[in-house]
PDB file of N, H, CA, C and O in Angstrom:
ATOM      1  N   MET A   1      20.439  29.557   4.203  1.00  0.00           N
ATOM      2  CA  MET A   1      19.814  28.588   3.221  1.00  0.00           C
ATOM      3  C   MET A   1      19.221  29.248   2.789  1.00  0.00           C
ATOM      4  O   MET A   1      18.495  30.066   3.354  1.00  0.00           O
ATOM      5  N   GLY A   2      19.482  28.938   0.764  1.00  0.00           N
ATOM      6  H   GLY A   2      20.072  28.274   0.305  1.00  0.00           H
ATOM      7  CA  GLY A   2      18.716  29.531  -0.100  1.00  0.00           C
ATOM      8  C   GLY A   2      17.765  28.909  -0.756  1.00  0.00           C
ATOM      9  O   GLY A   2      17.383  27.843  -0.272  1.00  0.00           O
ATOM     10  N   ALA A   3      17.167  29.366  -1.945  1.00  0.00           N
ATOM     11  H   ALA A   3      17.476  30.232  -2.338  1.00  0.00           H
ATOM     12  CA  ALA A   3      15.277  28.706  -1.956  1.00  0.00           C
ATOM     13  C   ALA A   3      15.729  27.384  -3.344  1.00  0.00           C
ATOM     14  O   ALA A   3      14.947  26.451  -3.524  1.00  0.00           O
ATOM     15  N   VAL A   4      16.717  27.470  -3.992  1.00  0.00           N
ATOM     16  H   VAL A   4      17.353  28.227  -3.847  1.00  0.00           H
ATOM     17  CA  VAL A   4      17.675  26.438  -4.315  1.00  0.00           C
ATOM     18  C   VAL A   4      17.785  25.335  -3.450  1.00  0.00           C
ATOM     19  O   VAL A   4      17.398  24.204  -3.746  1.00  0.00           O
ATOM     20  N   GLU A   5      18.146  25.553  -2.716  1.00  0.00           N
ATOM     21  H   GLU A   5      18.460  26.472  -2.476  1.00  0.00           H
ATOM     22  CA  GLU A   5      18.190  24.487  -1.820  1.00  0.00           C
ATOM     23  C   GLU A   5      17.229  23.492  -0.387  1.00  0.00           C
ATOM     24  O   GLU A   5      17.278  22.431   0.235  1.00  0.00           O
ATOM     25  N   VAL A   6      16.619  24.457  -0.477  1.00  0.00           N
ATOM     26  H   VAL A   6      16.578  25.319  -0.983  1.00  0.00           H
ATOM     27  CA  VAL A   6      14.890  24.066   0.282  1.00  0.00           C
ATOM     28  C   VAL A   6      14.130  23.127  -0.704  1.00  0.00           C
ATOM     29  O   VAL A   6      13.584  22.089  -0.330  1.00  0.00           O
ATOM     30  N   ILE A   7      14.139  23.651  -2.217  1.00  0.00           N
ATOM     31  H   ILE A   7      14.583  24.494  -2.521  1.00  0.00           H
ATOM     32  CA  ILE A   7      13.361  22.556  -3.057  1.00  0.00           C
ATOM     33  C   ILE A   7      14.464  21.357  -3.627  1.00  0.00           C
ATOM     34  O   ILE A   7      14.168  20.395  -4.335  1.00  0.00           O
ATOM     35  N   CYS A   8      15.524  21.637  -3.215  1.00  0.00           N
ATOM     36  H   CYS A   8      15.765  22.419  -2.640  1.00  0.00           H
ATOM     37  CA  CYS A   8      16.543  19.997  -3.970  1.00  0.00           C
ATOM     38  C   CYS A   8      16.000  19.236  -2.068  1.00  0.00           C
ATOM     39  O   CYS A   8      15.400  18.194  -2.328  1.00  0.00           O
ATOM     40  N   MET A   9      16.018  19.333  -1.275  1.00  0.00           N
ATOM     41  H   MET A   9      16.506  20.180  -1.064  1.00  0.00           H
ATOM     42  CA  MET A   9      15.646  18.752   0.256  1.00  0.00           C
ATOM     43  C   MET A   9      14.464  18.095   0.581  1.00  0.00           C
ATOM     44  O   MET A   9      14.055  17.101   1.180  1.00  0.00           O
ATOM     45  N   SER A  10      14.007  19.251  -0.188  1.00  0.00           N
ATOM     46  H   SER A  10      14.340  20.059  -0.675  1.00  0.00           H
ATOM     47  CA  SER A  10      11.444  18.387  -0.306  1.00  0.00           C
ATOM     48  C   SER A  10      11.516  17.256  -0.817  1.00  0.00           C
ATOM     49  O   SER A  10      11.049  16.170  -0.476  1.00  0.00           O
ATOM     50  N   VAL A  11      12.767  17.909  -2.526  1.00  0.00           N
ATOM     51  H   VAL A  11      13.146  18.792  -2.802  1.00  0.00           H
ATOM     52  CA  VAL A  11      12.292  16.498  -3.300  1.00  0.00           C
ATOM     53  C   VAL A  11      12.684  15.772  -2.693  1.00  0.00           C
ATOM     54  O   VAL A  11      11.776  15.077  -2.237  1.00  0.00           O
ATOM     55  N   GLY A  12      14.056  15.347  -2.227  1.00  0.00           N
ATOM     56  H   GLY A  12      14.794  15.912  -2.598  1.00  0.00           H
ATOM     57  CA  GLY A  12      14.886  14.178  -1.397  1.00  0.00           C
ATOM     58  C   GLY A  12      14.293  13.296  -0.469  1.00  0.00           C
ATOM     59  O   GLY A  12      14.467  12.078  -0.464  1.00  0.00           O
ATOM     60  N   SER A  13      13.273  14.225   0.669  1.00  0.00           N
ATOM     61  H   SER A  13      13.132  15.215   0.664  1.00  0.00           H
ATOM     62  CA  SER A  13      12.592  13.558   1.121  1.00  0.00           C
ATOM     63  C   SER A  13      10.821  13.560   1.024  1.00  0.00           C
ATOM     64  O   SER A  13      10.051  13.485   1.982  1.00  0.00           O
ATOM     65  N   LEU A  14      10.435  13.676  -0.546  1.00  0.00           N
ATOM     66  H   LEU A  14      11.060  13.736  -1.324  1.00  0.00           H
ATOM     67  CA  LEU A  14       9.589  12.635  -0.727  1.00  0.00           C
ATOM     68  C   LEU A  14       9.608  12.030  -1.667  1.00  0.00           C
ATOM     69  O   LEU A  14       8.601  11.609  -2.236  1.00  0.00           O
ATOM     70  N   THR A  15      11.247  11.786  -2.178  1.00  0.00           N
ATOM     71  H   THR A  15      12.066  12.128  -1.716  1.00  0.00           H
ATOM     72  CA  THR A  15      11.176  11.106  -3.432  1.00  0.00           C
ATOM     73  C   THR A  15      11.342   9.408  -1.964  1.00  0.00           C
ATOM     74  O   THR A  15      10.890   8.283  -2.178  1.00  0.00           O
ATOM     75  N   GLY A  16      12.011   9.803  -0.805  1.00  0.00           N
ATOM     76  H   GLY A  16      12.378  10.717  -0.631  1.00  0.00           H
ATOM     77  CA  GLY A  16      12.183   8.106   0.135  1.00  0.00           C
ATOM     78  C   GLY A  16      10.822   8.074   0.495  1.00  0.00           C
ATOM     79  O   GLY A  16      10.402   6.917   0.511  1.00  0.00           O
ATOM     80  N   LEU A  17       9.543   9.358   0.942  1.00  0.00           N
ATOM     81  H   LEU A  17       9.884  10.298   0.930  1.00  0.00           H
ATOM     82  CA  LEU A  17       8.371   8.696   1.238  1.00  0.00           C
ATOM     83  C   LEU A  17       7.637   7.860   0.252  1.00  0.00           C
ATOM     84  O   LEU A  17       7.070   6.835   0.630  1.00  0.00           O
ATOM     85  N   ALA A  18       7.606   8.421  -1.580  1.00  0.00           N
ATOM     86  H   ALA A  18       8.066   9.254  -1.887  1.00  0.00           H
ATOM     87  CA  ALA A  18       6.869   7.461  -1.929  1.00  0.00           C
ATOM     88  C   ALA A  18       7.752   6.428  -1.819  1.00  0.00           C
ATOM     89  O   ALA A  18       7.280   5.323  -1.554  1.00  0.00           O
ATOM     90  N   ASN A  19       9.181   6.567  -1.995  1.00  0.00           N
ATOM     91  H   ASN A  19       9.564   7.465  -2.211  1.00  0.00           H
ATOM     92  CA  ASN A  19       9.787   4.767  -2.383  1.00  0.00           C
ATOM     93  C   ASN A  19       9.194   3.834  -1.016  1.00  0.00           C
ATOM     94  O   ASN A  19       9.128   2.607  -0.952  1.00  0.00           O
ATOM     95  N   LEU A  20       8.765   4.914   0.112  1.00  0.00           N
ATOM     96  H   LEU A  20       8.819   5.911   0.061  1.00  0.00           H
ATOM     97  CA  LEU A  20       8.714   3.832   1.425  1.00  0.00           C
ATOM     98  C   LEU A  20       6.451   3.258   1.265  1.00  0.00           C
ATOM     99  O   LEU A  20       5.857   2.240   1.621  1.00  0.00           O
ATOM    100  N   GLY A  21       6.085   4.238   0.747  1.00  0.00           N
ATOM    101  H   GLY A  21       6.567   5.065   0.457  1.00  0.00           H
ATOM    102  CA  GLY A  21       4.610   4.215   0.026  1.00  0.00           C
ATOM    103  C   GLY A  21       4.475   2.961  -0.980  1.00  0.00           C
ATOM    104  O   GLY A  21       3.413   2.339  -0.954  1.00  0.00           O
ATOM    105  N   ILE A  22       5.598   2.515  -1.953  1.00  0.00           N
ATOM    106  H   ILE A  22       6.461   3.020  -1.975  1.00  0.00           H
ATOM    107  CA  ILE A  22       5.509   1.272  -3.513  1.00  0.00           C
ATOM    108  C   ILE A  22       5.709   0.381  -1.966  1.00  0.00           C
ATOM    109  O   ILE A  22       5.004  -0.527  -1.525  1.00  0.00           O
ATOM    110  N   ALA A  23       6.885   0.992  -1.389  1.00  0.00           N
ATOM    111  H   ALA A  23       7.458   1.729  -1.748  1.00  0.00           H
ATOM    112  CA  ALA A  23       6.592  -0.799  -0.342  1.00  0.00           C
ATOM    113  C   ALA A  23       6.086  -1.311   0.476  1.00  0.00           C
ATOM    114  O   ALA A  23       6.029  -2.482   0.853  1.00  0.00           O
ATOM    115  N   TRP A  24       5.718  -0.483   0.765  1.00  0.00           N
ATOM    116  H   TRP A  24       5.764   0.468   0.459  1.00  0.00           H
ATOM    117  CA  TRP A  24       4.485  -1.046   1.871  1.00  0.00           C
ATOM    118  C   TRP A  24       3.680  -1.578   1.159  1.00  0.00           C
ATOM    119  O   TRP A  24       3.375  -2.742   1.418  1.00  0.00           O
ATOM    120  N   ALA A  25       3.012  -0.837  -0.081  1.00  0.00           N
ATOM    121  H   ALA A  25       3.259   0.109  -0.292  1.00  0.00           H
ATOM    122  CA  ALA A  25       1.926  -1.497  -1.191  1.00  0.00           C
ATOM    123  C   ALA A  25       2.228  -3.409  -1.441  1.00  0.00           C
ATOM    124  O   ALA A  25       1.577  -4.440  -1.275  1.00  0.00           O
ATOM    125  N   SER A  26       3.904  -2.949  -2.027  1.00  0.00           N
ATOM    126  H   SER A  26       4.434  -2.111  -2.162  1.00  0.00           H
ATOM    127  CA  SER A  26       4.160  -4.612  -2.787  1.00  0.00           C
ATOM    128  C   SER A  26       3.827  -5.229  -1.506  1.00  0.00           C
ATOM    129  O   SER A  26       2.688  -5.673  -1.363  1.00  0.00           O
ATOM    130  N   PHE A  27       4.826  -5.328  -0.388  1.00  0.00           N
ATOM    131  H   PHE A  27       5.752  -4.967  -0.504  1.00  0.00           H
ATOM    132  CA  PHE A  27       4.563  -6.157   0.918  1.00  0.00           C
ATOM    133  C   PHE A  27       2.682  -6.909   1.347  1.00  0.00           C
ATOM    134  O   PHE A  27       2.247  -7.939   1.861  1.00  0.00           O
ATOM    135  N   LEU A  28       2.091  -5.621   0.745  1.00  0.00           N
ATOM    136  H   LEU A  28       2.444  -4.784   0.327  1.00  0.00           H
ATOM    137  CA  LEU A  28       0.510  -6.334   1.514  1.00  0.00           C
ATOM    138  C   LEU A  28      -0.129  -6.933  -0.072  1.00  0.00           C
ATOM    139  O   LEU A  28      -1.210  -7.514  -0.167  1.00  0.00           O
ATOM    140  N   ARG A  29       0.466  -6.748  -0.820  1.00  0.00           N
ATOM    141  H   ARG A  29       1.344  -6.276  -0.742  1.00  0.00           H
ATOM    142  CA  ARG A  29       0.078  -6.988  -2.457  1.00  0.00           C
ATOM    143  C   ARG A  29       0.895  -8.628  -1.554  1.00  0.00           C
ATOM    144  O   ARG A  29       0.430  -8.997  -0.476  1.00  0.00           O
ATOM    145  N   SER A  30       1.417  -8.964  -1.848  1.00  0.00           N
ATOM    146  H   SER A  30       1.795  -8.664  -2.724  1.00  0.00           H
ATOM    147  CA  SER A  30       2.753 -10.456  -1.265  1.00  0.00           C
ATOM    148  C   SER A  30       2.121 -11.327  -0.610  1.00  0.00           C
ATOM    149  O   SER A  30       2.110 -12.556  -0.543  1.00  0.00           O
ATOM    150  N   LYS A  31       1.588 -10.469  -0.131  1.00  0.00           N
ATOM    151  H   LYS A  31       1.597  -9.471  -0.186  1.00  0.00           H
ATOM    152  CA  LYS A  31       0.617 -11.295   1.749  1.00  0.00           C
ATOM    153  C   LYS A  31      -0.590 -11.561   0.372  1.00  0.00           C
ATOM    154  O   LYS A  31      -0.381 -12.571  -0.299  1.00  0.00           O
ATOM    155  N   LYS A  32      -1.366 -10.997   0.120  1.00  0.00           N
ATOM    156  H   LYS A  32      -1.536 -10.177   0.665  1.00  0.00           H
ATOM    157  CA  LYS A  32      -2.216 -11.155  -0.644  1.00  0.00           C
ATOM    158  C   LYS A  32      -2.364 -12.590  -1.334  1.00  0.00           C
ATOM    159  O   LYS A  32      -3.508 -12.996  -1.538  1.00  0.00           O
ATOM    160  N   ASN A  33      -1.727 -13.051  -1.550  1.00  0.00           N
ATOM    161  H   ASN A  33      -0.797 -12.722  -1.384  1.00  0.00           H
ATOM    162  CA  ASN A  33      -0.873 -13.933  -2.885  1.00  0.00           C
ATOM    163  C   ASN A  33      -0.506 -15.522  -1.863  1.00  0.00           C
ATOM    164  O   ASN A  33      -0.952 -16.478  -2.497  1.00  0.00           O
ATOM    165  N   ALA A  34      -0.092 -15.808  -1.028  1.00  0.00           N
ATOM    166  H   ALA A  34       0.270 -15.031  -0.513  1.00  0.00           H
ATOM    167  CA  ALA A  34       0.565 -16.060  -0.501  1.00  0.00           C
ATOM    168  C   ALA A  34      -0.772 -17.049  -0.647  1.00  0.00           C
ATOM    169  O   ALA A  34      -1.942 -16.681  -0.752  1.00  0.00           O
ATOM    170  N   PRO A  35      -0.040 -18.986  -0.614  1.00  0.00           N
ATOM    171  CA  PRO A  35      -1.175 -19.998  -0.574  1.00  0.00           C
ATOM    172  C   PRO A  35      -0.901 -20.374   0.716  1.00  0.00           C
ATOM    173  O   PRO A  35       0.081 -20.166   1.428  1.00  0.00           O
ATOM    174  N   PRO A  36      -2.560 -21.325   1.011  1.00  0.00           N
ATOM    175  CA  PRO A  36      -2.742 -21.584   2.405  1.00  0.00           C
ATOM    176  C   PRO A  36      -1.805 -22.498   2.573  1.00  0.00           C
ATOM    177  O   PRO A  36      -1.438 -22.986   1.504  1.00  0.00           O
ATOM    178  N   VAL A  37      -1.058 -23.088   3.909  1.00  0.00           N
ATOM    179  H   VAL A  37      -1.357 -22.691   4.778  1.00  0.00           H
ATOM    180  CA  VAL A  37      -0.512 -24.238   4.196  1.00  0.00           C
ATOM    181  C   VAL A  37      -1.685 -25.396   4.745  1.00  0.00           C
ATOM    182  O   VAL A  37      -2.345 -25.065   5.729  1.00  0.00           O
ATOM    183  N   THR A  38      -1.874 -26.368   4.293  1.00  0.00           N
ATOM    184  H   THR A  38      -1.337 -26.636   3.493  1.00  0.00           H
ATOM    185  CA  THR A  38      -2.185 -27.167   4.978  1.00  0.00           C
ATOM    186  C   THR A  38      -1.701 -28.671   5.368  1.00  0.00           C
ATOM    187  O   THR A  38      -1.428 -29.427   4.436  1.00  0.00           O
ATOM    188  N   PHE A  39      -1.601 -29.071   6.517  1.00  0.00           N
ATOM    189  H   PHE A  39      -1.823 -28.457   7.275  1.00  0.00           H
ATOM    190  CA  PHE A  39      -0.314 -30.368   6.282  1.00  0.00           C
ATOM    191  C   PHE A  39      -1.802 -31.302   7.422  1.00  0.00           C
ATOM    192  O   PHE A  39      -2.299 -30.830   8.445  1.00  0.00           O
ATOM    193  N   THR A  40      -2.103 -32.453   6.864  1.00  0.00           N
ATOM    194  H   THR A  40      -1.699 -32.837   6.033  1.00  0.00           H
ATOM    195  CA  THR A  40      -2.466 -33.867   6.914  1.00  0.00           C
ATOM    196  C   THR A  40      -1.519 -34.867   7.436  1.00  0.00           C
ATOM    197  O   THR A  40      -0.422 -35.269   7.047  1.00  0.00           O
ATOM    198  N   VAL A  41      -2.267 -35.138   8.422  1.00  0.00           N
ATOM    199  H   VAL A  41      -3.158 -34.811   8.738  1.00  0.00           H
ATOM    200  CA  VAL A  41      -1.814 -36.030  10.129  1.00  0.00           C
ATOM    201  C   VAL A  41      -2.278 -37.892   9.048  1.00  0.00           C
ATOM    202  O   VAL A  41      -3.114 -38.090   8.166  1.00  0.00           O
ATOM    203  N   ALA A  42      -1.338 -38.783   9.665  1.00  0.00           N
ATOM    204  H   ALA A  42      -0.659 -38.622  10.382  1.00  0.00           H
ATOM    205  CA  ALA A  42      -2.000 -39.835   8.624  1.00  0.00           C
ATOM    206  C   ALA A  42      -1.890 -41.179   9.815  1.00  0.00           C
ATOM    207  O   ALA A  42      -1.068 -41.883  10.402  1.00  0.00           O
ATOM    208  N   GLY A  43      -3.615 -40.893   9.643  1.00  0.00           N
ATOM    209  H   GLY A  43      -4.283 -40.321   9.166  1.00  0.00           H
ATOM    210  CA  GLY A  43      -3.743 -41.781  10.797  1.00  0.00           C
ATOM    211  C   GLY A  43      -4.308 -40.977  12.632  1.00  0.00           C
ATOM    212  O   GLY A  43      -3.979 -39.861  13.032  1.00  0.00           O
ATOM    213  N   PRO A  44      -5.181 -41.986  13.375  1.00  0.00           N
ATOM    214  CA  PRO A  44      -5.922 -40.902  14.004  1.00  0.00           C
ATOM    215  C   PRO A  44      -4.854 -40.567  14.781  1.00  0.00           C
ATOM    216  O   PRO A  44      -3.822 -41.204  14.994  1.00  0.00           O
ATOM    217  N   LEU A  45      -5.286 -39.263  15.274  1.00  0.00           N
ATOM    218  H   LEU A  45      -6.124 -38.746  15.101  1.00  0.00           H
ATOM    219  CA  LEU A  45      -4.558 -38.136  16.022  1.00  0.00           C
ATOM    220  C   LEU A  45      -5.066 -39.196  17.403  1.00  0.00           C
ATOM    221  O   LEU A  45      -5.946 -40.049  17.288  1.00  0.00           O
ATOM    222  N   SER A  46      -4.083 -38.836  19.047  1.00  0.00           N
ATOM    223  H   SER A  46      -3.368 -38.143  19.140  1.00  0.00           H
ATOM    224  CA  SER A  46      -4.200 -39.070  19.952  1.00  0.00           C
ATOM    225  C   SER A  46      -4.841 -38.227  20.647  1.00  0.00           C
ATOM    226  O   SER A  46      -5.726 -37.634  20.029  1.00  0.00           O
ATOM    227  N   ASP A  47      -4.662 -37.876  22.082  1.00  0.00           N
ATOM    228  H   ASP A  47      -3.943 -38.357  22.584  1.00  0.00           H
ATOM    229  CA  ASP A  47      -5.351 -36.960  22.563  1.00  0.00           C
ATOM    230  C   ASP A  47      -4.483 -35.713  22.502  1.00  0.00           C
ATOM    231  O   ASP A  47      -4.446 -34.573  22.040  1.00  0.00           O
ATOM    232  N   GLU A  48      -3.614 -36.838  23.445  1.00  0.00           N
ATOM    233  H   GLU A  48      -3.644 -37.765  23.820  1.00  0.00           H
ATOM    234  CA  GLU A  48      -2.686 -35.780  23.050  1.00  0.00           C
ATOM    235  C   GLU A  48      -2.328 -34.677  21.897  1.00  0.00           C
ATOM    236  O   GLU A  48      -1.927 -33.525  22.061  1.00  0.00           O
ATOM    237  N   GLU A  49      -2.417 -34.914  21.487  1.00  0.00           N
ATOM    238  H   GLU A  49      -2.743 -35.850  21.354  1.00  0.00           H
ATOM    239  CA  GLU A  49      -2.377 -34.620  19.481  1.00  0.00           C
ATOM    240  C   GLU A  49      -3.027 -33.202  19.629  1.00  0.00           C
ATOM    241  O   GLU A  49      -2.526 -32.079  19.689  1.00  0.00           O
ATOM    242  N   LEU A  50      -4.476 -33.704  19.672  1.00  0.00           N
ATOM    243  H   LEU A  50      -4.883 -34.617  19.623  1.00  0.00           H
ATOM    244  CA  LEU A  50      -6.263 -32.666  19.672  1.00  0.00           C
ATOM    245  C   LEU A  50      -5.560 -31.717  20.726  1.00  0.00           C
ATOM    246  O   LEU A  50      -5.231 -30.625  20.264  1.00  0.00           O
ATOM    247  N   ALA A  51      -5.331 -31.895  21.782  1.00  0.00           N
ATOM    248  H   ALA A  51      -5.598 -32.782  22.157  1.00  0.00           H
ATOM    249  CA  ALA A  51      -5.045 -31.354  23.079  1.00  0.00           C
ATOM    250  C   ALA A  51      -3.545 -29.888  22.777  1.00  0.00           C
ATOM    251  O   ALA A  51      -3.588 -28.681  23.014  1.00  0.00           O
ATOM    252  N   MET A  52      -2.969 -30.329  22.477  1.00  0.00           N
ATOM    253  H   MET A  52      -2.934 -31.310  22.284  1.00  0.00           H
ATOM    254  CA  MET A  52      -2.321 -29.994  21.410  1.00  0.00           C
ATOM    255  C   MET A  52      -2.429 -28.997  20.395  1.00  0.00           C
ATOM    256  O   MET A  52      -1.828 -27.924  20.449  1.00  0.00           O
ATOM    257  N   LEU A  53      -3.095 -29.300  19.585  1.00  0.00           N
ATOM    258  H   LEU A  53      -3.583 -30.171  19.541  1.00  0.00           H
ATOM    259  CA  LEU A  53      -4.244 -28.364  18.253  1.00  0.00           C
ATOM    260  C   LEU A  53      -4.701 -27.832  18.909  1.00  0.00           C
ATOM    261  O   LEU A  53      -4.613 -26.639  18.621  1.00  0.00           O
ATOM    262  N   LYS A  54      -5.372 -28.059  20.000  1.00  0.00           N
ATOM    263  H   LYS A  54      -5.443 -29.028  20.234  1.00  0.00           H
ATOM    264  CA  LYS A  54      -6.627 -27.194  20.520  1.00  0.00           C
ATOM    265  C   LYS A  54      -5.789 -25.729  21.242  1.00  0.00           C
ATOM    266  O   LYS A  54      -6.218 -24.587  21.408  1.00  0.00           O
ATOM    267  N   THR A  55      -4.643 -26.249  21.517  1.00  0.00           N
ATOM    268  H   THR A  55      -4.295 -27.177  21.382  1.00  0.00           H
ATOM    269  CA  THR A  55      -3.694 -25.005  21.870  1.00  0.00           C
ATOM    270  C   THR A  55      -3.422 -24.469  21.156  1.00  0.00           C
ATOM    271  O   THR A  55      -3.776 -23.334  21.475  1.00  0.00           O
ATOM    272  N   LEU A  56      -2.894 -24.428  20.103  1.00  0.00           N
ATOM    273  H   LEU A  56      -2.607 -25.350  19.844  1.00  0.00           H
ATOM    274  CA  LEU A  56      -2.595 -23.899  19.001  1.00  0.00           C
ATOM    275  C   LEU A  56      -3.266 -23.058  18.797  1.00  0.00           C
ATOM    276  O   LEU A  56      -2.832 -21.909  18.886  1.00  0.00           O
ATOM    277  N   ARG A  57      -4.750 -23.344  18.401  1.00  0.00           N
ATOM    278  H   ARG A  57      -5.103 -24.277  18.328  1.00  0.00           H
ATOM    279  CA  ARG A  57      -6.335 -23.274  17.811  1.00  0.00           C
ATOM    280  C   ARG A  57      -6.441 -23.453  16.460  1.00  0.00           C
ATOM    281  O   ARG A  57      -7.245 -22.819  15.777  1.00  0.00           O
ATOM    282  N   LEU A  58      -5.265 -24.730  15.783  1.00  0.00           N
ATOM    283  H   LEU A  58      -4.611 -25.245  16.338  1.00  0.00           H
ATOM    284  CA  LEU A  58      -5.502 -24.575  14.901  1.00  0.00           C
ATOM    285  C   LEU A  58      -6.310 -25.448  14.109  1.00  0.00           C
ATOM    286  O   LEU A  58      -6.163 -26.640  14.379  1.00  0.00           O
ATOM    287  N   PRO A  59      -7.317 -25.106  12.992  1.00  0.00           N
ATOM    288  CA  PRO A  59      -8.150 -25.794  12.287  1.00  0.00           C
ATOM    289  C   PRO A  59      -8.101 -27.680  12.229  1.00  0.00           C
ATOM    290  O   PRO A  59      -7.267 -28.264  11.538  1.00  0.00           O
ATOM    291  N   VAL A  60      -9.284 -28.518  13.193  1.00  0.00           N
ATOM    292  H   VAL A  60      -9.962 -28.043  13.755  1.00  0.00           H
ATOM    293  CA  VAL A  60      -8.892 -29.810  12.698  1.00  0.00           C
ATOM    294  C   VAL A  60      -9.362 -30.876  11.919  1.00  0.00           C
ATOM    295  O   VAL A  60     -10.444 -31.038  12.484  1.00  0.00           O
ATOM    296  N   GLY A  61      -9.334 -31.747  11.006  1.00  0.00           N
ATOM    297  H   GLY A  61      -8.456 -31.616  10.547  1.00  0.00           H
ATOM    298  CA  GLY A  61     -10.863 -32.233  10.240  1.00  0.00           C
ATOM    299  C   GLY A  61     -11.622 -33.644  11.073  1.00  0.00           C
ATOM    300  O   GLY A  61     -11.348 -34.302  12.077  1.00  0.00           O
ATOM    301  N   PRO A  62     -12.234 -33.656  10.487  1.00  0.00           N
ATOM    302  CA  PRO A  62     -12.932 -35.366  10.902  1.00  0.00           C
ATOM    303  C   PRO A  62     -11.805 -36.367  11.188  1.00  0.00           C
ATOM    304  O   PRO A  62     -10.886 -36.753  10.465  1.00  0.00           O
ATOM    305  N   ARG A  63     -12.079 -36.619  12.219  1.00  0.00           N
ATOM    306  H   ARG A  63     -12.825 -36.305  12.805  1.00  0.00           H
ATOM    307  CA  ARG A  63     -10.773 -37.730  13.154  1.00  0.00           C
ATOM    308  C   ARG A  63     -11.903 -39.213  11.518  1.00  0.00           C
ATOM    309  O   ARG A  63     -12.955 -39.193  10.879  1.00  0.00           O
ATOM    310  N   ASP A  64     -10.472 -40.313  11.707  1.00  0.00           N
ATOM    311  H   ASP A  64      -9.617 -40.329  12.226  1.00  0.00           H
ATOM    312  CA  ASP A  64     -10.916 -41.326  11.292  1.00  0.00           C
ATOM    313  C   ASP A  64     -11.679 -42.487  11.674  1.00  0.00           C
ATOM    314  O   ASP A  64     -12.354 -43.412  11.223  1.00  0.00           O
ATOM    315  N   ASP A  65     -10.959 -41.657  13.382  1.00  0.00           N
ATOM    316  H   ASP A  65     -10.411 -40.905  13.749  1.00  0.00           H
ATOM    317  CA  ASP A  65     -12.023 -42.781  14.253  1.00  0.00           C
ATOM    318  C   ASP A  65     -13.887 -42.871  15.135  1.00  0.00           C
ATOM    319  O   ASP A  65     -14.576 -43.525  15.918  1.00  0.00           O
ATOM    320  N   GLU A  66     -13.876 -41.878  14.397  1.00  0.00           N
ATOM    321  H   GLU A  66     -13.317 -41.347  13.761  1.00  0.00           H
ATOM    322  CA  GLU A  66     -15.036 -41.442  14.796  1.00  0.00           C
ATOM    323  C   GLU A  66     -16.474 -41.009  14.252  1.00  0.00           C
ATOM    324  O   GLU A  66     -17.343 -40.632  15.037  1.00  0.00           O
TER     325      GLU A  66
END
């Protein structure tokens, strides 16, 4: 294997590695810009619904009947 082949293989590998870095940076940037999701439940929550939300560890806002 000559020096030219070694250089060509190295450049190809480094290009692939650079593309991986660019893709990873784009992925992280897209995650930071995602808006939060809020669900609003009309009416009071039953005890069963509250237990389900606590099991899922979701934040629960103030209840109307309290």
